[in-house]
N, C-alpha and C positions, 0 to 999 in steps of 0.2 A: 498398270503400265502407264496410264494417262497421268497419274499422280507423279510417277517417277520422271516422266518426260517434262511435266510442268516444273518440277523442282530443278531439273538439270538444265533445260533449255530456256523455258520462259522466265524463270527467276534467276538464271545464271548463277546458281549455287555450285561451287566447285566441290562436289561430293561424288562418291561412288554409290549408285542406287541399285538395289536388288528388289525385284518384284516377287509376289507370292508364286508366280509361275516359274521362277528361276531365271528370268531375264535380267542381265547385268548391263547397266549403262556405265561405262568407264569414264574417268575424268577426261580422257582424250576425246570423248564423243562416240566411241564405238559401242555397239549394242551386240551382246553375245548371249547365247543360251536361250532358255525358254522353249515354249511349245508352239509359238505362233510367229516364227521368223518370217514365213511367207506372208502372213497377214500384215505384219509390221511393215514389210517392204511395200505391200499394196497400199497401205494407208499413207506411207511417206510419199509414194509416187503421186497419189491423189493430192496430197498437200502441195507438192511441187507444181502440179498442173494448175491447181486452184490459185496459188500465189502468182504463177506466171500470167494467168488470165487477168487476175486483179491488177498486176503490174502493167500489162498491156492496156487495159481499160483506163487506168489512171494516167498513163503516159499520153494516150490519145486525147483524154479530156484536157490534160495540161497543154498539149500542143494546140488544141482547138481554142482554148482560152487565150493562148498567147497570140493567135492570129486575129482574134476578134479585137475590134477597136473599143477600148473601155469608154463607157459612157460616164459622164460626170456624176449623174445621180447614183449609179451603181458601182462606182469606183471602189469605194471602201469595202462593200460586201464582196466584190470580186477579189480584192486583195486578201481578205480574210479567207475566202474559199481557196485561193492559191496557196496560202500558208498552210491551211489544213491539209490540202492534197499533197503538198511537199512533205509535210510531216508524216502523212500516211504512206507516201512513197518510200521515205527513209525506213519506216518500220517494216514495210514489205520487203525492201532490199535486205534488211538485216535478217528477216525471217528466211528469205531465199538463200542467203549465205549459210545460215545454220542448217537449213534443210539439205543443201548441197553437201555440206560437210558430213552430216549424218548419213546421207545417201552413199557418199564415197566409203564411209566406214562400214555401212551395211553390205555394200557390194564386195568389199575386201573380205569381210567375215563370211559372206555367202560363198565366195570362191574357196576360202579355206575349208569350210565345212564340206563342200562338194568334193574337194580333193581328198579329204579324210574319208568320206563315205565311199568314194571310188576305190581308195586304197584298201579299206577294210572290208569291202563287199565280199571277196572270195573267202576270206577267213570266216566271215559271219555266216555264209551259206554252209560252209563245212561244219562249223560248230552247231548250226541248227539241225543238220542231218544227224550228227552224233547225239544231240539231245533227244531227237525223235526216237532213235534206236534205243537209247537208255530208258526212255519213258515206256516203250513197248516191253522191254525186258522186265522193268519194275512192275508193270501191270500184270504180266504173266506170273511173276513170283508172288505177288500179292494174292492172285487168284488161287494159286496152289496152297498158300498158307491159310487163306480163308476157308478153303474146302477142307483142309486137315482139321482146322479148329472146329468147323461145324460138325464133322464126323465124330470128333472126340467129345465135345461138349454139347452135342445135340440134345441128349436126354436131360441133362442138367438145365439147359436153357428152357426146354418145354415145361419142366417142373416149376421154375421160378417165373415163367410167363414172359420171357424176352425172346426176341427174334434170333439173336445170335450172341456169342460170347463177347463180341466187341461192344455191343450196347451195354451189356452187364458191366464190363470193365470201365466203360466211360462213366456209368452211373456210380460205380464203387469209387472210382478215382475222384469224381466230383464230390461225393459224400465225404470221402476221407479228407479231401482238401478243405471242405467246409468245417469238418470236425477239428482239423488241425488249426485252422484260422480261429475258430471259436475258442479252442483250448489256449492258444497263444494270447488271445484277447483277454480271456478270463484270468490267465496267469499274470499277465501284465497289470490288470486291474487289482488283483489280490496283492501283488507286490507293492503297488502304489498305496493301497489302503493300509497295508501292514506298516510301511515306512511312515505314513502319515500318523497312524495310531501310535507308533513308537515315539515319534516326535512330539505328539500331543501329550503322551505320558511324561516324557522327559521335561517338556515345557511346563506341564501342570506341577510336577514335583519341584522344578526350579522356582516356579511362581510361589508355591506353598512355602519353600524354604526362605525365599526373599521376603514373603509376607510375614513369616514367623520372626525373621531377623528384624524387620521393620517394627513389628509389634513389640518385640523385646526392647528395642531402642526407645520406642515411644513410652513403654512402661517405665523404663529407667529414667527417662526425662521427666515423666509425670511424677515419679517418686521424688526425684530431686526437687521439682517444683513444690511438691507437697511439704517436704521437709523445710524448704525455704519459707513457705507460707506459714507453717506451724511456728517456726522461729520468729517470724514477723508478728504472728498472732501473740506469742508469749511476750515479745517485747512490748507490743501495744498494750496487752493486759497489765504488764508491770508498770508501764507509764501511766495507765489509767488508775491503778492502785496507788501509785505514788501521788498522782494528782488528787485522788480522793483523800488520802492521808493528809496531804498538804492543805486541802480544803477544810478538813476537820480541825487541824491545828489552827488554821486561820480563823475558823469560826469560834474556837475557844478564845483565841486572842481577841477576836471581835467582841465576844461577850465581856471579857475582862476590860477591854478598852471602852466598851459601852458604859460599864459602871464607873470607870475612871472619868469618862466623858461627862457623865451626869454630875459627878462631884465638881469637875472642872467647870461645867456650865454654871453651876451655882456660884462657884468662885468668880466665874467670868461676869455673872450678873452683878455680884457685889462690886467686882472691880470696875465694871462699866459705870455703876453709880458713882464710885469714887473717881473714875476717870472723867465722868461728866463734870463733877465738882472741880477736879483738877484742871480740866479743860477750860472751864469758866475762869478759874484763877489764872491759868496760863494765858488765856485771851486777854484778860485784864493786864497781866504782866507784860504781854507783848505790846499791848497798846501803850503802856507806860514806857516800855523800852523805845517804841517808835517815837513817842513824844520826846523822850530824852535825846534820842538820836537826832531828831529835828533840831532840838535845842543845841546839841553839840555841833551840828552842821552850821547852825546859825552863828554860834559863838566862834566856830572856826573861821567862818567867812568874815565875821567882824574882826577877829584877830589878824587874819591875813590883810584885811583892809587897813587895820592900824599899822601893821608892819610895813605895808606898802606906802601908806601916808607918811609914816616916820622916815622911810627911806627917801621919799620924794622931798619931804620938808627938811630932811637932814637932821632929824631929831635923834639924839643918841639915847638909846634905851639901855638900862643896866642889864647886861646879859651875863649869865654864868657860862654859856657856851654858844657857839654858832655865830652867824653873821647875817645881817639884814640883806646882804647881797645875794643870799641863796633864795630869797623870796622873789618869784617871778613878777614881772610888772603887769602881765596880762591877767585878766580876770577869768581864769579857767579853773579855778579851784573847785567849783561845783561839779564840773565834769569829772575831775580827778576823784572827788569824793564818791560820785556815783559809780565809777568804775571799780574803785577799791573796796567798796562795802556792799557788794551784791548779796542778797539774802541767800543763806545756805539752802541746799536741796531738801533738808528735812523739815522745812517750814518754821524753824525757830529763828529767833532774833538774837543778835549779839551787838555789843557796843561797837559803834563805828570807830574805825581807826583813821583819824584825820592826819594829814601831813603837817608836821610842825617845822620842817625844813632844818631840823637840827638846832633849833633856837630854844634856849631855856632862859627865861627872864628872871632876873634877880628881884624877888619881892621883899627883900629885907627892909626896904624903905616903907612898906605898907604897914598900917596900924594893925594891932592885934584884933581889934573888933572886925576889921574887914576880912581877917583870915579865918574867923570862926566857922564860916560856912565852907565845908569840905566836899566839893562835888565828886571827887575821885572816890572817896569812901562810899558815898551813896551809890555810885555806879557799881562798885565792887559788891556791895550788898545785894543789889538787884541781880547781878550775874550769878551770884551764889544761890539765890532763891530759885532762879530759872533752872539751874543745873539740878538742884534737888528735886524740883517738880518733874523734870524729864525722867530722872531715875525712878521715881515712884510710878510713873506711867508705864515704864518698861516692865517693872516688877508685876504690875497688875495685869498685863497682857496674857491671854490664855495660850497653851501649847497646841497649835493647830497641826503639827506634823503627824501626830498620832492619827488624827482623822484622815489626813491625806494618804497615809500608808494603808489604812483600812480600806479606803475607796479604791486604791490601786490594786490591792489583793482581790477584792470582789470583782472588779472589772476584768482582771486577768483570768480569774476562775470562770467567769461567764464566757469570755472569748475562747478559752480552752475547750469548754463544753460544746460551744457552737462549732468549733473547728473539728472536734471529734465526730459530732453528728453529721456534719457536712462531708467528712471523709468517708464515713460509712455509706451515706447515700450515693456519693460519687462512685464508690467502688461497686455498689450494687447496680447502679445504672450502667456503668461501663461494662460489667459482666453481661448484663442483659443485652446491651447493644451488640457486644461481640458475638454472643450466641445467635442473635438475629442475623447478623451479617454472615456468619459462618453457615447457618442454615440456608439463607438465601443464595449464597455463593454455591453451595453444593447443589441446590435445586437447579440453578441456571446452568451449571456445568454439566450435570447429568442430563438435563433436557437437550442440550446441544449434542452431547456425546451419544445419547441414545438415537437421536435422529440420524447423525452421521454414520453410526455403526449399522443402522438398518439400511441405509441407502448405498453404502460403499460397495457392497457385494454386487448389487444389481448394476451399478455404474461400471464396475470393473468387467462384469460379464458383457455388457453392451459394447465396451471398448475392445474386447478380445475375442468375441465369438466370430466364427466364420464358417465356411463350408466344411473345412476339416474338423472343426470343433464347434458345433452349433450351440453347445451349452456355455462356452466361454470359460474363463478362469474363475478362481476363488480368491476372495479378499475379505479380511475381517480385522477388527481392532480388539485389543485387550488392555485392561487397566492394570497397572502395577500396584495401585492402592485404591481399593474401593471405598474406604471410609472417608478419606480426604483425597480425592483423585487429582485435584489441582496441585498437590504438593509433590507428586511423583510423575512418572512418565507414562506414555501410552505407546504400546507396541503395535506396529502395523505389519501385517503378514499378507503377502500376495503370492499366489501360485499360478503362473501362466498355464494355459491349456496344454495338454499333452506332455507336461513335465512334472517331475516329482517335487515334493515340498522342499524348499530351501530358504535360508535366511535372506533378508533383503540385500545384504551386502554381496551375496553370491549371484545376484541377477545381472544380466547384461545391461548395457547402457539403454538400449531401446526398451527393455522390460521395465527398468526403473522409471523411465519417462512415462510409460503408460500407467504404471502404478501411481506415480505422482499426479498425473492428470486425473485419475479416478478419485484420489483423495481431494484434490482441489475442487472438482465438480461436486463431490459429496458435501464438502464444507460449504460451498456456494449455495447448495440447495437449502441449507438451513435458513439463511437470511439472504435471499437472492438480490443481487444488484441489477439495475436495468441493463447493464452491458458487461461483458467479460472480455478482457484484453489478453491475448495469447501471443507472446513474443518469441517466435522461432522455436516453438515447442517440438517441431518435427525435425529438428536438426539431427538427432540421433536415431531417427526412425527409418525403416526401410519402406519401400513402396506399399507393401501390404498393410503395415500398421498406419501409414499415412492415410490410406484409403479408409481404414476403420475409424480413425479420428475424424476424418472429413464427414463420413456418414453419420457419426454421432452428433457432430456439430449441426449438420443440416437437419437431423431428426428433432433436436431439442431447441433449435432456434425458433423464436417467435417475436411478435411485436413487443412483448414485455421482457424478453430475454435475448439480447443481441450479442453476437460475437464479433470482436474486432481482432482479426488474425494477421500477424506479421509473419510472412513466410517467403522463402526463396525457392520453394518447390512448386512447380507448375501443377503437379497432381493434387495439390491442396487448394491453391488459390484459384484454380480454374473452376472450382465448384461454388465460388462465392456469388452472392446475389449482386454485388457491385465490386468493382476493382479500382484501386487507387495505386498508381505507380509513383515511385520517388526516384528522381534522377538529379544529377548535378549539372547546372548550367555553367560551363567553363567561362563564358564571357563575363558573367557577373560574380563568379565564384560563390554560388549559392545553390541551395537545393530547391527544386520545384516539384509540383505534383502533376500527374497526368491521369485523366479519367477517360472512360469510353462512353460517357453519357451523350456526348455530341453525336457519336456514330450509332449508338444503340437506339436513339430516338428517331433515326432516319428511316423512311419506308424502304422496302427492299423490292428490287425488280427480279423476278424469277422467270427464267426462260427454260421451257421444258419441250420435250419431243413427243409427238404423237406416236411415232414409230421408233421404239428403242428396245433392241433385243436384250440388253443387259439391265435395263431399268424400265420395265413396262409401266403402263398406266396403273395397274393394280398395285405394283410395288410402290409407286409414287404415292398413291392414296394411303397405303399402310404406313409409309414413312411419315406422311403428314399427320396421321392420327397419333403416331408415337411422339413426334417432336412437338407438335402444337395443338393436338386434339382436333386436327382438321381445320383450325382457324388460324388466320394470319393477323398480324398487327394492323392497326388502321393505316391506310395508305399503301400497304403492300399490294403488288400486282403480279399476276402470273400470266404468261403468254405461251400458248402451245403452238409450236411451228411444225407444220406437216412435212412428211417425207424427209426427216433428218434422223440421223443415227447417233445416239448416245453422246452426251457431252454438252447439253444445254444449247443445241442448235449451232454447234461449231464444227461438226464433222458430217461427212456425207459426200456423195458424188456431186462435185461442183458442175458437172455437165448437165445435171438436172436443174432446171430453172427454179423449181420450188425449193430445192435444197439450198441453192445459191441465195434465193430471196430470204430463206429462213436464217441463214448464217449472217448475211449482211443486215437484215432487219433486227436480229437479236443484238448484233454489235452496236448498231446505231441507237436502238432503244436503251441499251445499257449506258452508253455514253451520255445520251440526253438526260436520262434519269440521274446520273451521277452529277452532271453539271447543274441540274435543277435543285437538288437537295443538299449538295455539299458545297 
């Protein structure tokens, strides 16, 4: 009742409150029903009297303060006291108005109840008389029936050792009921086990068929791979055979070429000797050619100088063709000769071709003796000798292409053998590495799977067990492929308590959520992280399952395994060790956080009553032991106020000075404590 009044009147919440005693506080302020209407009225009258006395006291204090002349030193403190008293007066006036309103409603309700009682009193008395008469008749009939039963079944009752037949029927009925309940319970358990066995058989058969199909597919794939590898092997063997045959042929050719090479080497030695002699002769010839070329160049320069001099001096030369005007006057003939007669790239020498400017001199006037020396013929003979020597040198050079081909074939053969050996080693190493990786992968997967499979049933039981089903549900995992489990799937089966076995798809949303949480917790137990984040996992859960999840989290939480839970349900987040709220600040259009650390760390002021019919000292001590082990936080303070009645020193007969002092003292102590620590 106090809590309902606090919600309705003190906190001004516009709700309709109903207490456990049946008392209803309407939104209009009326109080109806319940077993303590008279007491409620008594307490309301006392409240009114207490508030009126407090109002009178505060008004008298206010008037007295107004008549006094304020002193300069205490002016500020008096003003603060006046403000405090005015505020308290306003609060008292508001409380008085609320109490008057409630009192008016209670009086109206009381008048209505009295009128109804007065109206129904005659009928109630008449009905009570009829009820008493019927009770007497029923008692007489029961006595007659009991006497008849005792006379009929007396011997039977003495034989079985019971006082009367009614005791026997009660025992038999109780035994029959127990037997029926046990039979129903066993029948239900048998049906459940039968359905589960049938499902397991069907599931095992299906798994066997799937496994057989998978093995047949794997065998087919392996056979195809084997055929492909055999074809590859045959191709490689054919290539090796062809390479060996080619190597044999090349070796025969090598032997044949080796014999030819020996003959050629002998010929080369002879040719080298002849080449040395020819080279010497060639060097001499080249020297002679160079000398002659120098002489030609010299004579050409002299001729050009003569042509130029004749042109300058105006001397007419007998010419068969050409003109002296074609001869340049600058002395650049040496550069022209150097540019035109560069040595060829093969290192041979040739006769320099000098520029004659198209001039041919008529030597008809020269004597025969002077013409006997023919330099052209000499140069032609030298050119012919050089050409002949070069041809002989080329004929004497050995055929080196055969040796080059032999070296290429041997190098190619060696490279082919190296590549084949390297390919065999690489294939073997790759196969070994693949087998190691496959084995390691299976070991790691099976290690994780075995751990999770062993843990998931216990985790699911912890999440689903309760008073109705203390054993909880059943959950387990099964592999679709045990040879290579990571290539196939894993089936997850969960059977909630008190329900038959069904596929995961047929479970409800809440049951799927609990099963998913069990799987997540089991996986997390394999390699646990320092904290676990749960984002609104209770969205599809009812209050019962939310409480189970909360109990599991609190049981398994520790310093090394912390839960961060995001939830909108108070039944879950109210059990957290710490609470962080997220809200939007409309002024800055941003989210902010809110914690209770500031208030949780403040010491508490506890006001208790020495005389409390509804919450005595013994009950207070028991509550302290349950909530805090009989200990309070540092700074907490409890004050016991004498002669007050229930409600932390806020109720009681205000005409009693001790009750009044307790109420006012508790109020002042609470306000001072709040101002000090907040």
